[in-house]
N, C-alpha and C positions, 0 to 999 in steps of 0.2 A: 156115098158120103164119106169123106176122109176126116179123121180127127187130128187136130193140130198137135205137133210134137210127138206123134207116135206113128207107127206103121199100121195102125188098126184101121179097118174099114167097116162100114155097115152098108148093107144093101137093103133098100127100102122099096117095096112095091109101089111104084108111082100111082098106079090106078086106085090103090086103096090103103093109104098110110094109116088110117084110123084103126084098121085091123091089127096093126103092130103096136098100138097104144101110143102112137105119135100124135102130136098136135102142132099147130102152127105156133111159132115163137110170138111172144108178146111184142107189141109195137108201141110207139109213142102214144097212140090213141088209147091204149089200155092203162096207161100210167095214172090218170086222175082217179079212176075206180080202184086201182090197186092201192094208191096212197090213202084214199078214203077208208078202205078196209083196214089198213095198218093203223090209222089214227083213231077211229071211233067204232069199229065193228064190235057189236055185242051179240052177234047172231049165234055164236057158238056156245053151247051150254055143256061144258065138259063135266063128266061125272066126278064127284068128290072121292069116290073109292078108287084107290090107286089102280087096281087091275083093269077095271072097266075103263078108266081114263087112258091107261097105257094102251089098251087096244084101240081106242078111238084115235088117239094121237098117232100111233103107228099107221093106221089106215090113211090118214091125211098125209103123212110124210111120204108113204109109199106111193099114194095116188098121184102126187106131184101137181095137183091143180093149184096154180098160183094164187087164186083168190081164196081157196080154202087155207093155203099156207099163210096168207096175209092175215086172215081171221084168226087162225091158231096163234100166230106170232103176237097179234094184238092182245088176245086173251092171256097168254102166258106172260107177256110183258106187264100187263095189269097185275097179275098175281105176284110176279117178281117184285114190283114196286110196293105192293101192299104188305107182303110178308116173306118175301124170298122164295126161292124154288128149291125143292129137294133135288138131288143129284140128277135123277133120270129125267125129270121135268126140265131141268136146266139144259141137259144135253139135247133134248128135243127142241127146246127154244132156239138153241144155237144152230142146230141142224136146219131148222126152218129158215132162220136168217141166212145161212149160207146158200140154201136153195133159192131163196128169193134174190140174193145178190147175183147169182148166176143168171136169173131171169132178166134182170135189168142191165147186166154188163153190156156195154156197147151202145146203149141208148144214151143220147146226149141232150135230150130236151129238158126243160126246167123241172117238169114233174118227175122224170127219171132221176135227176140229181137230188130232188127232194126225197124221193123213196130211198136212195142210197144214203143220204144223210141220216134219215130216220133209222135205218137199219144199223148204220155205224153207231149211233147214239144208243140204241137199244142194246147192242152188243156190249157196250162199255158201262151201262148203268149198273148201280149196285142198289140193293134194297135199302129202303129208308130206315 
């Protein structure tokens, strides 16, 4: 696998890519579920205590699962709108948005465009 604009390469074992932590890229078929999680997901119950919350948020960000990232983004967006986010939570919120933008980049269907618009809007929102 070559990386654009660099001389870097990655070699992936074709017979077992899951062992390297790789997964298939999202497709247009995944966009409705991703959009739904960004809009209304209430499945994530983040701890109120900062240290425990930071550990959980870091696990989600490092794990890179797009559906967990969407759920985290939805939850942090709700918190931001209700009362604003402290610096580290705001950084995590923006990192989750950037990771999701990378997931949908290159997809051109209506749902992917809706996801991108929602992420753009969330990035620029300010607390009420």
